[in-house]
C-alpha positions as CSV (number, residue, x, y, z in Angstrom):
1,M,16.8,-21.3,-14.5
2,E,13.0,-21.4,-14.7
3,A,11.9,-18.0,-13.6
4,T,14.4,-16.5,-15.5
5,E,13.1,-18.4,-18.7
6,T,9.8,-17.7,-17.9
7,L,10.2,-13.6,-18.1
8,R,12.7,-14.1,-20.8
9,E,10.2,-15.9,-23.3
10,K,7.1,-15.6,-22.1
11,P,4.2,-13.5,-24.3
12,I,3.8,-9.9,-22.8
13,K,0.3,-9.7,-22.7
14,S,0.2,-13.5,-20.9
15,L,3.4,-13.3,-18.3
16,F,1.7,-9.9,-17.0
17,I,-1.6,-11.3,-16.3
18,S,0.1,-14.7,-14.3
19,Y,1.9,-11.8,-12.2
20,L,-2.2,-9.6,-12.5
21,I,-3.9,-11.8,-11.1
22,P,-2.7,-13.3,-8.1
23,A,-1.4,-9.5,-7.0
24,V,-4.5,-7.8,-7.7
25,L,-6.4,-10.6,-5.9
26,G,-3.5,-10.9,-2.4
27,M,-4.0,-6.8,-2.3
28,V,-8.1,-7.3,-2.6
29,L,-7.9,-9.8,0.3
30,M,-5.7,-7.7,2.2
31,S,-7.8,-4.3,1.4
32,V,-10.7,-5.9,2.6
33,N,-9.5,-7.8,5.1
34,I,-9.1,-3.6,6.4
35,M,-12.6,-2.3,5.7
36,I,-13.7,-5.9,7.5
37,D,-11.8,-4.8,10.5
38,A,-13.8,-1.6,10.8
39,V,-16.3,-3.6,10.3
40,M,-16.0,-5.2,12.9
41,V,-15.5,-2.6,14.7
42,S,-18.4,0.0,13.9
43,R,-20.3,-3.6,14.8
44,G,-18.7,-4.2,17.8
45,V,-17.3,-1.7,19.9
46,G,-19.3,1.6,18.0
47,A,-18.4,4.8,16.3
48,N,-15.8,6.1,18.8
49,G,-14.3,2.9,18.7
50,L,-13.3,3.2,14.7
51,A,-12.7,6.5,15.0
52,G,-9.9,5.4,17.2
53,V,-9.0,2.6,15.1
54,N,-8.4,5.6,12.0
55,V,-6.4,7.6,14.3
56,A,-4.5,4.7,14.8
57,V,-4.5,4.0,11.3
58,P,-1.1,6.3,10.4
59,A,0.6,3.9,12.8
60,F,-0.4,0.9,10.8
61,S,0.6,3.0,7.1
62,I,4.1,3.9,7.9
63,F,5.1,0.3,9.5
64,F,3.3,-1.0,5.6
65,S,5.6,2.0,4.0
66,I,8.7,0.5,5.1
67,S,7.5,-2.8,4.6
68,L,8.0,-1.6,0.7
69,W,10.4,0.8,1.3
70,I,12.5,-2.0,1.9
71,G,10.3,-4.9,0.3
72,M,10.6,-2.9,-3.5
73,G,14.0,-1.4,-3.4
74,G,15.2,-5.0,-2.2
75,A,13.3,-6.6,-5.1
76,T,14.0,-4.1,-7.5
77,M,17.1,-4.4,-7.2
78,Y,17.6,-8.4,-6.9
79,S,15.2,-8.2,-10.5
80,I,17.3,-6.5,-12.7
81,A,20.6,-8.7,-11.3
82,L,18.5,-11.3,-12.0
83,G,18.5,-10.0,-15.6
84,E,22.3,-9.1,-15.5
85,N,22.3,-13.5,-14.4
86,K,24.1,-12.2,-11.2
87,I,21.9,-14.9,-9.0
88,E,25.0,-14.8,-6.5
89,R,24.7,-10.9,-5.6
90,A,20.7,-11.5,-6.4
91,R,20.8,-13.6,-2.9
92,S,23.2,-10.6,-1.3
93,I,20.4,-8.2,-2.1
94,F,17.8,-10.0,-0.1
95,T,20.1,-11.5,2.8
96,Q,20.8,-7.2,3.6
97,S,17.4,-6.3,2.7
98,M,15.7,-8.1,5.4
99,T,19.0,-7.2,8.0
100,V,18.3,-3.7,7.4
101,A,14.1,-4.2,7.5
102,V,15.1,-5.7,11.4
103,A,16.6,-2.9,12.5
104,I,14.7,-0.5,11.4
105,V,11.5,-1.5,12.8
106,G,13.2,-2.4,15.6
107,V,15.0,1.4,16.4
108,L,10.7,2.5,15.7
109,M,9.1,0.0,17.8
110,I,10.8,1.2,20.6
111,I,10.9,5.1,20.3
112,C,6.5,4.8,19.7
113,L,6.2,3.0,23.0
114,W,8.4,5.5,24.2
115,K,5.9,8.1,22.7
116,I,2.0,6.3,21.9
117,E,-0.1,8.7,23.8
118,D,1.9,11.7,22.2
119,I,1.2,10.1,18.7
120,A,-1.5,9.0,19.2
121,Y,-2.4,13.5,19.6
122,L,-0.4,14.2,16.9
123,F,-2.3,11.4,14.4
124,G,-5.0,13.5,15.0
125,A,-6.9,12.1,18.1
126,N,-9.2,13.5,21.1
127,D,-9.7,12.8,25.0
128,V,-13.0,10.6,24.1
129,I,-11.3,8.5,21.1
130,L,-7.2,8.4,22.6
131,P,-8.0,4.9,24.1
132,Y,-9.3,3.8,21.3
133,S,-6.7,4.7,20.0
134,L,-3.7,3.4,22.4
135,D,-4.8,0.2,22.9
136,Y,-4.8,-0.2,18.9
137,L,-1.3,1.2,19.4
138,H,0.0,-0.7,21.2
139,V,-0.3,-4.0,20.1
140,L,1.5,-2.4,16.8
141,F,3.5,-0.5,18.3
142,T,5.0,-3.9,19.9
143,F,4.5,-6.3,17.5
144,G,4.8,-4.2,14.2
145,M,8.2,-6.2,13.2
146,V,5.9,-9.5,12.3
147,Y,3.9,-7.4,9.4
148,V,6.9,-5.8,7.9
149,L,8.7,-9.3,7.6
150,E,5.6,-10.2,6.2
151,N,5.2,-7.6,3.3
152,V,8.9,-7.5,2.6
153,L,9.3,-11.6,2.2
154,S,6.0,-11.3,0.1
155,T,7.6,-9.2,-2.5
156,F,10.4,-11.2,-2.8
157,I,9.0,-14.2,-3.1
158,R,6.8,-12.7,-6.2
159,N,9.7,-11.2,-7.8
160,D,11.6,-14.7,-7.8
161,G,9.0,-16.4,-10.0
162,N,6.4,-17.2,-7.6
163,P,3.7,-15.2,-7.3
164,N,1.1,-17.5,-6.1
165,L,3.0,-18.0,-3.1
166,A,2.8,-14.7,-2.7
167,M,-0.9,-14.6,-3.4
168,A,-1.4,-17.9,-0.9
169,G,0.2,-15.8,1.6
170,L,-2.2,-13.1,1.7
171,I,-5.6,-15.3,1.6
172,I,-4.4,-17.3,4.1
173,T,-3.1,-13.8,6.3
174,A,-7.2,-11.7,5.4
175,V,-9.0,-15.3,6.1
176,L,-7.5,-15.8,9.3
177,N,-8.2,-12.0,10.3
178,I,-11.2,-12.3,9.3
179,V,-11.9,-15.3,11.9
180,F,-10.0,-14.4,15.2
181,N,-11.7,-10.3,14.6
182,Y,-14.5,-12.4,15.0
183,I,-13.5,-14.5,17.4
184,F,-12.0,-11.5,19.7
185,I,-14.2,-8.9,19.0
186,F,-17.5,-10.5,19.5
187,I,-16.6,-13.9,21.5
188,L,-13.7,-12.5,23.9
189,G,-15.1,-9.3,23.8
190,W,-11.9,-7.6,23.5
191,G,-12.4,-5.1,21.5
192,V,-10.0,-2.3,19.5
193,T,-6.8,-4.8,21.1
194,G,-8.8,-7.5,19.7
195,S,-8.5,-5.7,16.2
196,A,-4.8,-5.1,16.5
197,A,-4.5,-9.0,17.6
198,A,-6.1,-10.5,15.1
199,T,-4.0,-8.5,12.7
200,I,-0.5,-9.1,13.9
201,L,-1.4,-13.5,15.0
202,S,-2.7,-13.3,10.7
203,A,0.1,-11.6,10.0
204,A,2.7,-14.4,12.0
205,I,0.8,-17.6,10.3
206,G,1.0,-16.0,6.9
207,F,5.0,-15.7,7.4
208,L,5.3,-19.0,8.6
209,V,3.1,-19.7,5.3
210,L,5.5,-18.1,3.0
211,L,9.0,-19.3,4.5
212,S,7.4,-22.7,2.5
213,H,9.2,-20.5,-0.2
214,F,12.5,-22.2,0.3
215,F,11.6,-25.7,0.0
216,R,11.9,-25.6,-3.5
217,K,14.3,-27.0,-5.4
218,N,13.9,-24.4,-8.6
219,S,14.1,-21.6,-5.7
220,I,16.8,-19.0,-6.0
221,L,15.8,-16.8,-3.4
222,K,18.0,-18.3,-1.2
223,W,19.8,-16.6,2.2
224,T,23.4,-15.8,2.1
225,K,26.2,-15.4,4.8
226,L,25.5,-11.4,5.9
227,H,28.0,-9.2,4.0
228,L,26.7,-5.9,5.4
229,E,27.7,-3.5,2.3
230,W,26.5,0.6,2.5
231,S,26.3,0.8,-1.7
232,T,23.9,-1.3,-1.6
233,V,22.4,-0.1,1.5
234,K,22.3,2.9,0.0
235,Q,20.7,1.8,-2.8
236,I,17.9,-0.3,-1.6
237,M,16.7,2.7,0.0
238,I,17.2,5.1,-2.5
239,I,15.3,2.6,-5.1
240,G,12.9,2.0,-2.3
241,F,12.0,5.7,-1.2
242,P,9.1,6.4,-3.9
243,S,7.3,3.3,-2.0
244,F,7.7,4.3,1.3
245,T,7.0,8.0,0.4
246,T,3.9,6.6,-1.1
247,E,2.8,5.4,2.3
248,V,4.0,7.9,4.3
249,T,2.1,10.2,2.5
250,V,-1.0,8.1,3.0
251,A,-0.3,8.3,6.7
252,I,0.1,12.9,6.8
253,V,-3.1,12.6,4.1
254,T,-4.8,10.6,6.5
255,I,-3.6,12.6,9.7
256,G,-4.8,15.9,8.2
257,F,-8.1,14.7,6.8
258,N,-8.9,13.4,10.6
259,V,-8.1,16.8,11.7
260,T,-9.9,18.6,9.0
261,F,-13.2,17.1,10.0
262,I,-12.8,17.1,13.6
263,Q,-12.2,21.5,12.8
264,Y,-15.5,21.2,10.4
265,A,-17.7,17.9,11.5
266,G,-16.2,17.0,15.2
267,E,-16.5,13.0,16.0
268,Q,-18.9,12.3,13.2
269,G,-16.8,13.5,10.6
270,V,-13.5,11.0,11.8
271,A,-16.2,8.4,12.0
272,S,-17.5,8.9,8.3
273,Y,-14.1,9.7,6.7
274,A,-13.0,6.5,8.2
275,M,-16.1,4.0,6.7
276,V,-14.8,6.0,3.8
277,N,-11.2,5.5,4.1
278,S,-11.3,2.6,5.0
279,I,-13.2,1.2,2.1
280,H,-10.7,2.9,-0.4
281,A,-8.1,0.8,0.7
282,V,-9.4,-1.9,-1.1
283,T,-9.4,0.0,-4.1
284,L,-6.1,1.5,-3.3
285,L,-4.9,-1.8,-3.1
286,L,-6.5,-2.9,-6.0
287,F,-4.1,-0.4,-8.0
288,F,-1.0,-1.4,-6.2
289,G,-1.7,-4.6,-7.0
290,V,-1.5,-3.3,-10.4
291,G,1.7,-2.1,-10.2
292,A,2.7,-4.9,-7.8
293,A,2.0,-7.4,-10.8
294,L,4.1,-4.7,-13.1
295,Q,7.2,-4.3,-11.1
296,P,9.0,-7.4,-11.6
297,I,8.4,-7.5,-15.6
298,A,9.8,-4.2,-15.3
299,S,12.9,-4.4,-13.0
300,F,14.2,-7.8,-15.2
301,H,13.1,-6.6,-19.0
302,Y,15.1,-3.5,-18.0
303,G,17.8,-5.6,-16.5
304,A,17.6,-7.4,-19.0
305,N,17.9,-4.3,-22.1
306,L,14.4,-5.9,-23.8
307,S,13.1,-3.0,-24.4
308,E,10.0,-3.0,-26.7
309,R,9.3,-6.2,-23.9
310,L,9.4,-3.7,-21.8
311,K,7.1,-0.9,-23.6
312,E,4.5,-2.9,-24.2
313,G,3.6,-4.2,-20.2
314,L,3.5,-0.9,-19.9
315,R,0.9,-0.1,-21.7
316,L,-0.8,-3.2,-20.4
317,A,-1.0,-1.8,-17.1
318,V,-1.8,1.6,-18.0
319,K,-4.6,0.4,-19.3
320,T,-6.0,-2.4,-16.4
321,A,-5.6,0.5,-14.1
322,V,-7.4,3.2,-16.7
323,V,-9.9,0.4,-16.8
324,L,-10.2,0.2,-13.6
325,G,-10.5,3.4,-11.8
326,A,-14.1,4.1,-14.2
327,I,-15.5,1.0,-12.6
328,A,-14.7,2.0,-8.9
329,T,-15.7,5.4,-10.1
330,I,-18.9,4.7,-11.4
331,I,-19.3,2.0,-8.4
332,G,-18.4,5.5,-5.6
333,L,-21.3,7.0,-7.5
334,F,-24.2,5.0,-8.1
335,F,-23.5,1.6,-5.0
336,G,-22.5,3.1,-2.8
337,K,-24.9,4.3,-0.3
338,Y,-25.1,-0.4,0.2
339,L,-21.3,0.1,0.6
340,I,-21.7,2.4,3.4
341,G,-24.8,-0.1,4.8
342,L,-22.5,-2.7,6.1
343,F,-21.4,-1.2,8.8
344,D,-24.9,-0.2,10.6
345,V,-24.5,4.0,10.6
346,Q,-27.2,4.5,13.0
347,S,-27.5,8.5,13.1
348,E,-29.0,9.5,10.2
349,E,-26.5,12.6,9.7
350,L,-24.1,10.3,10.1
351,L,-25.6,8.2,7.0
352,N,-26.2,11.1,4.3
353,M,-22.7,12.9,5.4
354,T,-21.3,8.7,4.3
355,I,-22.9,8.5,1.4
356,I,-22.5,13.0,0.3
357,G,-19.3,12.0,1.3
358,I,-18.6,8.7,-1.4
359,S,-20.1,9.9,-3.6
360,L,-18.3,12.9,-4.2
361,F,-14.1,10.7,-3.2
362,F,-14.9,8.0,-4.8
363,T,-14.7,10.4,-8.1
364,Q,-10.4,10.4,-7.7
365,Y,-10.2,6.6,-9.2
366,V,-10.4,7.3,-12.7
367,F,-7.4,9.0,-12.4
368,L,-5.1,7.8,-9.6
369,G,-5.3,3.8,-11.4
370,Y,-3.2,6.4,-14.0
371,N,-0.8,8.2,-11.2
372,I,0.1,4.8,-9.3
373,V,1.2,3.4,-12.5
374,Y,3.8,5.3,-13.6
375,G,4.5,6.3,-9.8
376,E,5.7,2.2,-9.9
377,Y,6.9,1.7,-13.1
378,F,9.5,4.6,-12.9
379,Q,10.6,2.9,-9.4
380,S,10.9,-0.6,-11.4
381,V,13.5,0.8,-13.7
382,R,15.3,3.7,-11.6
383,Q,13.8,6.8,-12.1
384,T,13.6,7.1,-8.9
385,T,13.9,11.4,-9.2
386,K,10.0,10.8,-11.1
387,S,8.6,8.2,-9.5
388,V,8.7,10.2,-6.1
389,F,7.5,13.8,-8.3
390,I,4.2,11.7,-8.7
391,I,3.9,10.4,-5.3
392,L,4.7,14.1,-3.9
393,S,2.7,15.0,-6.3
394,R,-0.4,13.4,-5.5
395,G,-0.3,13.9,-2.1
396,L,1.3,16.3,0.0
397,L,1.7,18.7,-1.8
398,L,-1.9,19.3,-3.2
399,I,-3.5,18.1,-1.0
400,I,-2.1,19.4,2.4
401,P,-3.4,22.9,0.9
402,L,-6.0,21.4,-0.5
403,L,-6.9,21.0,3.0
404,W,-7.2,24.2,3.9
405,I,-8.3,25.7,1.1
406,M,-11.7,23.7,-0.5
407,P,-13.8,23.6,2.7
408,K,-13.2,27.6,3.1
409,L,-15.2,27.4,-0.3
410,F,-17.8,24.3,-0.2
411,G,-18.2,23.1,3.8
412,V,-17.7,19.3,4.9
413,N,-18.2,18.5,0.9
414,G,-15.3,20.6,0.5
415,I,-13.3,18.0,2.6
416,W,-14.1,15.6,0.1
417,I,-13.0,16.6,-3.2
418,V,-9.5,17.4,-1.6
419,M,-8.4,14.2,-3.9
420,P,-10.2,14.2,-7.1
421,V,-8.8,17.8,-7.5
422,A,-5.0,16.6,-6.5
423,E,-5.8,12.8,-8.6
424,L,-6.5,15.0,-11.8
425,I,-3.7,17.5,-11.6
426,T,-1.3,14.8,-11.0
427,A,-2.3,12.8,-13.7
428,C,-2.2,16.4,-15.9
429,A,1.2,17.1,-15.3
430,V,2.4,12.6,-15.5
431,F,0.6,12.9,-19.4
432,A,2.6,16.5,-20.1
433,M,5.8,14.2,-18.6
434,N,5.0,11.4,-21.2
435,R,4.7,14.0,-23.9
436,F,8.1,14.8,-23.8
437,S,10.5,11.8,-22.5
438,H,9.1,8.3,-24.4
439,P,8.6,6.4,-20.1
440,V,10.4,3.5,-21.5
441,S,13.4,5.1,-23.9
442,I,17.6,3.4,-25.7
443,Q,18.4,6.6,-23.2
444,M,17.2,5.5,-20.1
445,L,17.9,1.4,-20.9
446,A,21.7,3.0,-21.3
447,E,22.2,4.8,-18.4
448,K,21.5,1.9,-16.2
449,H,25.6,0.6,-16.8
450,I,27.0,4.3,-16.7
């Protein structure tokens, strides 16, 4: 098969770049998409509308987390099976993954629509911004299945040796989302509901584009007769759990920041965080793009016992992430005010709070890139415990207590430096962990056969 031959024989640097460029471009477009959503809501609805959407963002993160959970878990097993030359096994993993995704999301959508107002308050809404949050959540909870299936399919297509189509799907989704946002918010006057509708409709069209992969002559990825195997489903869930944990912690952290900003700075604090958080989404997905480029390479070479190529791919990914992290930190420190200018902020107090916030918040990125690449790498080679440790360390275990401690010591500025502190501590822990046990070892490769 052409895809497996390329993975085995192409020089690692060229192979990594061939996955990196589509993955990063796709993720950047997807994240710019999120920021443009925020800009359009800010300009077309106002600060309270933007705050309401930010309160609804954890729900979006939960759906994204499920798509990553099943997508990364299934795709990792798929690539390992390809590395072992088990083609029919790989196809069965794909079919089971899509089925499990439909079942989980279907149940979740029903529960969320039933308790929608309680969920909005849980996510940090107050009476002022509740109506805006509900407008967004109604659309997302009703049609979230489309968004999840698009993301799961995109992950498998990238692992099937077609990263360019995966990127094309994201590009089309991103461009259409911008167009639909403008039409629905500014022309039709649908407000926050229009923003949510634009997200879902563009994802549906992107999903249709991705389906063209099945018409490729050299495609290994195919639907097969469904035979649900509990052992396979269990492995998909275990391997994908770090990705699920990543996004769930993003949702919980967003709730924590919303609640803390409401307490210390009111609705203006939430609006300020919404602006910085939407720009943060652009940068965060950039690093996930680096990890996404490494994943199919790492999983395949792990399955094929090609340890030297595996090490080389990991080194390239780490170096790339650290360089990008340094660039992102510099942008936040020296050009943050220009990014905030996109939101057309009318309040001088809100503008000043946000410019200070972004300069502090962006100091996390040198460490964040390092942490995310190692988290995704360990997941790709079935070292799930290490991956979950990294995710929980930079997420719940550190951020929740820091959200309680830091504002008591430093006020509102203390909230902004919570994430940089958490990422720094985690990076130190990962570095120490790798000093005692090399991330690529003969023992690790041998363990997969046990």
